C-alpha positions in Angstrom: 5.7 10.2 -6.7 1.9 10.3 -6.2 0.3 13.7 -6.3 -3.3 12.5 -6.0 -5.4 9.4 -5.8 -9.2 9.3 -6.1 -11.9 6.7 -6.2 -15.7 6.8 -6.6 -18.4 4.2 -6.2 -15.9 1.6 -5.0 -16.8 -0.7 -2.1 -17.8 1.5 0.8 -17.0 4.8 -1.0 -20.2 5.9 -2.7 -19.1 9.5 -3.4 -15.7 10.7 -4.6 -12.8 10.2 -2.2 -9.6 12.1 -2.9 -6.2 11.4 -1.1 -3.9 14.3 -1.9 -0.1 14.4 -1.4 0.3 18.1 -2.3 1.3 19.9 0.8 -1.0 22.6 2.1 0.3 26.2 1.9 -0.8 27.4 5.3 1.3 24.8 7.1 4.7 25.7 5.7 6.5 25.8 9.0 5.7 22.3 10.3 8.4 19.7 9.3 8.9 21.4 6.0 12.4 20.2 5.6 11.8 16.6 6.6 8.4 15.6 5.4 8.3 17.5 2.1 9.9 17.0 -1.2 10.0 20.0 -3.5 9.7 19.2 -7.2 11.3 22.2 -8.9 10.2 21.3 -12.4 6.5 21.5 -11.6 6.8 23.7 -8.5 5.1 21.2 -6.2 5.6 20.5 -2.5 4.9 16.8 -2.1 4.3 14.8 1.1 6.5 11.7 1.7 4.0 9.9 3.9 0.4 9.7 4.9 -1.5 7.9 7.6 -5.2 7.0 7.6 -7.3 6.7 10.8 -10.9 5.6 11.3 -13.2 3.3 13.1 -13.5 -0.4 12.3 -15.4 -0.9 9.0 -15.1 2.8 8.2 -13.2 2.3 4.9 -9.5 2.5 5.9 -8.7 -0.8 4.4 -11.0 -0.4 1.4 -9.2 2.8 0.5 -5.8 1.0 0.4 -7.5 -2.0 -1.3 -8.3 0.4 -4.2 -4.6 1.0 -4.8 -4.1 -2.8 -5.0 -7.0 -3.3 -7.4 -5.9 -0.4 -9.7 -2.3 -1.6 -9.8 -3.2 -5.2 -10.6 -5.8 -4.3 -13.3 -3.5 -1.8 -15.1 -0.6 -4.3 -15.2 -2.6 -7.4 -16.0 -5.9 -6.6 -17.8 -4.4 -7.1 -21.3 -2.9 -10.6 -20.5 -5.3 -12.1 -17.9 -8.7 -13.3 -18.9 -10.7 -13.6 -22.1 -13.5 -11.6 -23.8 -16.5 -11.8 -21.5 -14.6 -12.5 -18.3 -15.7 -10.5 -15.3 -13.7 -7.5 -14.0 -13.0 -7.8 -10.2 -14.5 -4.4 -9.3 -16.9 -3.8 -6.5 -19.3 -0.9 -6.6 -21.1 0.5 -3.6 -23.9 -2.0 -3.0 -26.0 -0.3 -0.3 -27.7 2.0 -2.7 -29.9 1.1 -5.6 -28.6 4.0 -7.7 -24.9 3.0 -7.6 -24.9 -0.8 -7.4 -25.0 -1.2 -11.2 -23.0 2.0 -12.0 -19.3 1.9 -12.9 -16.5 2.4 -10.3 -14.1 5.2 -11.0 -10.3 5.4 -10.3 -7.8 8.1 -11.1 -4.2 8.7 -10.1 -1.8 11.6 -10.8 1.9 10.9 -10.5 5.3 12.0 -11.7 7.6 9.5 -13.4 10.8 10.2 -15.2 10.2 14.0 -15.0 6.8 13.7 -16.6 3.5 14.3 -14.9 0.7 11.8 -15.7 -3.0 11.7 -15.0 -4.6 8.3 -15.7 -8.0 6.9 -14.8 -10.8 4.7 -15.9 -14.4 3.7 -15.1 -15.4 0.1 -15.1 -18.3 -2.2 -14.3 -18.1 -6.0 -13.8 -18.4 -6.5 -17.5 -16.6 -3.7 -19.3 -14.5 -0.6 -19.3 -16.9 2.3 -19.6 -14.3 5.1 -20.0 -10.5 5.5 -19.8 -8.2 8.5 -20.1 -4.6 9.4 -20.1 -3.0 12.9 -20.0 0.7 13.8 -19.6 2.5 17.0 -18.8 6.1 16.9 -20.1 6.5 20.6 -19.3 3.9 23.1 -18.3 0.8 22.1 -20.4 -1.2 19.0 -19.8 -1.9 17.1 -23.1 -4.6 14.6 -23.7 -3.1 11.3 -25.1 -6.4 9.5 -25.4 -10.0 9.4 -24.1 -12.1 6.3 -24.4 -15.9 6.2 -24.2 -16.9 2.5 -24.3 -15.6 1.4 -27.7 -15.0 4.9 -29.1 -11.5 6.3 -28.8 -10.1 9.8 -29.4 -6.3 9.7 -29.5 -3.4 12.1 -30.0 -2.0 11.2 -33.4 1.7 12.1 -32.7 2.2 11.2 -29.1 0.0 8.0 -29.0 0.5 6.6 -32.5 1.0 3.0 -31.5 -2.0 3.1 -29.3 -4.0 4.3 -32.3 -2.7 1.3 -34.3 -3.8 -1.1 -31.5 -7.3 0.4 -31.6 -7.5 0.3 -35.4 -6.7 -3.4 -35.3 -9.5 -4.1 -32.8 -7.1 -5.5 -30.2 -8.7 -3.8 -27.1 -11.3 -6.1 -25.5 -14.3 -4.5 -23.6 -12.9 -5.8 -20.4 -9.3 -4.7 -20.9 -7.6 -1.3 -20.5 -6.1 0.4 -23.6 -3.0 1.5 -21.7 -2.3 -2.2 -20.8 -2.8 -3.4 -24.4 -0.8 -0.5 -25.9 2.1 -1.3 -23.5 2.2 -4.9 -24.8 2.7 -3.4 -28.3 5.6 -1.3 -27.2 3.9 2.1 -26.9 6.5 4.1 -25.0 4.1 6.2 -22.9 2.0 3.2 -21.9 5.1 1.3 -21.0 6.1 4.3 -18.7 2.7 4.2 -17.1 2.9 0.5 -16.4 6.4 0.8 -15.2 5.3 3.3 -12.6 2.5 1.0 -11.4 5.0 -1.8 -11.0 6.8 0.6 -8.6 3.7 0.9 -6.5 4.0 -1.8 -3.8 1.0 -2.9 -1.8 1.3 -5.1 1.2 -0.9 -6.5 4.0 0.2 -5.9 7.5 -1.9 -8.7 8.7 -0.3 -11.5 6.7 3.4 -11.2 6.0 3.7 -14.6 4.2 3.2 -12.9 0.9 6.4 -11.0 1.1 8.6 -12.9 3.6 10.0 -15.0 0.7 11.1 -11.8 -1.0 13.1 -10.7 2.0 14.6 -14.2 2.3 15.8 -14.0 -1.3 17.4 -10.6 -0.6 19.5 -12.0 2.2 21.5 -14.1 -0.3 23.1 -10.9 -1.5 25.8 -9.9 1.0 25.1 -6.2 0.6 21.3 -6.5 1.0 21.8 -8.9 3.9 24.0 -6.4 5.7 21.3 -3.7 5.3 18.5 -6.1 6.5 20.7 -6.9 9.6 21.1 -3.2 10.2 17.4 -2.7 10.3 16.9 -5.8 12.6 19.6 -4.5 15.0 18.1 -1.0 15.0 14.8 -2.6 16.1 16.5 -4.0 19.2 15.4 -7.5 18.6 18.6 -9.1 19.8 19.3 -10.7 16.3 23.0 -10.6 15.5 22.9 -12.7 12.2 20.6 -14.5 9.9 21.1 -17.6 7.7 18.8 -19.3 5.3 18.1 -23.0 6.0 17.8 -24.9 2.7 15.3 -27.7 2.5 17.0 -31.2 2.8 15.1 -33.4 0.3 16.2 -36.5 2.3 14.2 -35.2 5.3 10.9 -34.5 3.6 8.0 -35.5 5.8 6.9 -39.1 5.3 3.2 -38.0 5.1 3.8 -35.4 2.5 1.4 -36.0 -0.5 3.2 -37.7 -3.4 2.2 -35.1 -5.9 3.8 -32.3 -3.8 6.9 -34.3 -3.2 7.3 -35.1 -6.9 6.8 -31.4 -7.8 9.5 -30.4 -5.3 12.0 -33.0 -6.6 11.2 -32.1 -10.2 11.9 -28.4 -9.6 15.0 -29.1 -7.7 16.4 -31.5 -10.3 15.1 -29.8 -13.5 15.0 -26.1 -12.7 17.8 -26.1 -10.1 15.4 -24.5 -7.7 16.1 -24.2 -3.9 13.5 -24.4 -1.2 14.0 -22.4 2.0 12.6 -24.3 5.0 13.4 -21.7 7.6 15.4 -18.6 8.6 17.9 -19.2 11.4 18.5 -16.2 13.6 21.6 -15.8 15.9 21.4 -14.4 19.4 24.1 -13.9 22.0 24.2 -16.2 25.1 25.4 -14.7 28.4 26.8 -16.2 31.7 25.5 -15.4 35.2 27.5 -12.2 35.2 26.1 -10.9 31.9 29.2 -11.7 29.9 28.7 -13.0 26.3 30.0 -16.6 26.1 28.4 -18.1 23.0 25.9 -17.7 20.1 22.5 -19.5 20.1 20.5 -20.2 16.9 16.7 -19.7 16.8 14.2 -20.7 14.3 12.3 -17.7 12.9 9.1 -19.7 12.6 9.3 -21.6 15.9 11.2 -19.4 18.3 10.8 -15.8 17.3 7.7 -13.7 18.1 5.0 -12.8 15.5 6.1 -9.2 15.6 9.7 -10.2 14.9 8.6 -12.4 12.0 6.5 -9.5 10.5 9.3 -6.9 10.9 11.8 -9.3 9.3 9.4 -9.8 6.4 9.0 -6.0 6.0 12.7 -5.2 5.9 13.1 -6.4 2.3 10.2 -4.4 0.8 11.0 -1.3 2.8 14.7 -1.3 1.6 13.5 -1.9 -2.0 11.2 1.0 -1.9 13.6 3.4 -0.1 16.5 2.5 -2.4 14.5 3.0 -5.6 12.1 5.8 -4.7 9.0 3.7 -5.0 5.7 4.1 -3.2 4.7 1.6 -0.4 1.1 1.1 0.6 0.6 -1.0 3.8 -2.8 -2.1 5.3 -2.5 -2.3 9.1 1.2 -1.4 9.4 1.0 -1.4 13.2 -0.4 -4.9 13.5 2.0 -7.0 15.7 4.6 -4.1 15.9 5.4 -1.9 18.9 4.3 1.7 18.5 7.9 3.0 18.8 9.0 0.7 15.9 6.2 2.0 13.7 7.5 5.5 14.5 11.0 4.5 13.3 9.6 3.2 10.1 7.7 6.4 9.4 10.8 8.5 10.4 12.8 6.5 7.8 10.5 7.7 5.0 10.5 11.3 6.3 14.3 11.5 6.5 16.1 13.5 3.9 19.3 11.6 4.7 18.0 8.1 4.5 15.2 8.6 1.9 17.2 10.3 -0.7 15.0 9.2 -3.7 11.8 10.4 -2.0 10.0 7.2 -1.6 6.4 7.5 -0.2 4.7 5.6 2.5 0.9 5.3 2.8 -0.7 3.2 5.6 -3.6 2.9 7.9 -3.6 2.3 11.6 -5.4 2.4 15.0 -2.2 3.4 16.8 -3.2 6.9 18.1 0.3 7.2 19.7 1.6 8.3 16.3 -0.6 11.4 16.6 1.3 12.7 19.6 4.8 12.1 18.3 5.1 15.2 16.1 6.0 13.0 13.1 3.2 14.2 10.9 1.9 17.5 9.6 -1.9 18.1 9.6 -2.1 17.5 5.8 -0.5 14.0 6.3 -3.2 12.8 8.7 -6.4 11.5 7.1 -9.6 10.0 8.4 -12.3 7.8 7.1 -15.8 8.0 8.5 -19.1 6.3 7.7 -22.6 7.7 7.9 -25.8 5.8 8.7 -26.3 4.8 5.1 -23.0 2.9 5.1 -21.3 5.6 2.9 -17.6 6.3 3.8 -16.0 9.7 3.3 -12.3 10.6 3.4 -10.9 13.9 4.8 -7.7 15.4 6.2 -6.9 17.1 9.4 -5.9 20.0 7.3 -9.5 20.3 6.1 -10.4 21.7 9.6 -10.1 25.5 10.1 -7.0 26.7 11.9 -9.1 27.9 14.9 -10.6 24.4 15.2 -7.3 22.6 15.1 -4.5 24.4 16.8 -0.8 23.3 16.7 -0.6 23.4 20.5 -3.4 20.9 20.9 -3.0 17.2 21.4 -4.1 15.6 18.1 -4.2 12.2 19.9 -6.5 13.4 22.7 -8.8 15.3 20.3 -9.1 12.2 18.0 -9.9 9.8 20.9 -12.5 12.3 22.2 -14.1 12.4 18.8 -13.3 16.0 17.8 -12.3 14.9 14.3 -14.9 12.3 13.9 -13.8 8.9 12.4 -14.4 7.1 15.7 -17.0 4.3 16.5 -20.3 5.3 18.1 -20.5 3.1 21.2 -23.6 4.3 22.8 -25.1 0.8 22.7 -22.5 -0.4 25.2 -23.9 2.0 27.8 -27.1 -0.1 28.0 -25.4 -3.4 27.4 -25.4 -4.5 31.0 -29.2 -3.9 31.3 -29.8 -5.8 28.0 -27.8 -8.8 29.1 -29.5 -8.8 32.5 -32.8 -8.7 30.8 -31.9 -11.8 28.8 -30.6 -13.5 31.9 -33.9 -12.9 33.7 -36.0 -14.3 30.8 -34.3 -17.7 31.1 
């Protein structure tokens, strides 16, 4: 589970932004049994979910984008690219002081009963610094610290990493933890294993993970669970079947190179192409009695919300069953607010989320603030000042006399009490401005 994630000088975040999953002490009554997991070994109360609100272009998506960048870079920096290749990092560009400075990332997490703190600073051209600490019991131990090409390592607990350094195998643009994992350093492998369990999705484009859900339906047990989630959403879907591609019915205007590639993979690699998902709905007579089943095409007949929710069921089940962490940008896009509430409730549930998976998402759906699903320390905001600098803060950061439990969080947010809303004063004069242009014609 994540304890804390922080970034600095990344995209719209000039100063340090810290997202904490350690539950606040003053709010021990609110949803303590549902939304909190207590880790006995380290004595920590950890939040199972967090939601981020903010105006358009305030940094909500960029915060979640940072999770995706860090995950990809940690897993792939040792095997993607060559010496001299650029690092896909983006510093804050609206300030001359920071545009050429390194971006910083750090994450604290628990994996296999060990607490880790890992981070790095990087520019477009090189890793400026990198560090890894672990806490197997009560004391945090430094495993290595990197300052450009100088490394200070723990001789006993990071011995293989030390060998990798001695052999000169760490490029300027690669992370030591990624390289050491390739050479079977146990601790580095554990770090990469955790990052692989961090799942990042776009709520605006489900095509990237719909195929994963399709593949899971070929297993009867997973298919039954996916159907349960579909039925629980009241979409009217009774069954789903994969429609395999018929190579004899390929479009005549399909480019030859694509057709040859499909045929080669089917013949040589025994691959199967899925052309559609067929959903089954009940058909009724004039008196409302079920008389037959009707097949619909997921692509052609179902709504965009149904398609997105179907695509989400596979990753959600994967995360819940394995205790992973799921980060979703724009979870509420295309989905009804009540359905988003159900997804959040799934993660908060002790009964259904037995392995304490975590959900992190951003949204504009203020309805969630009035449902009572979240504690104050689970509600976060991004706000941007006149210099284009975003900041991140929690509802729990406000004093108790400023944010009372009896107040409507939704109404307060919309009224701007917590900030993180757009300034729309320009619209008050918009009619006059438009009329002025009209008169000048």
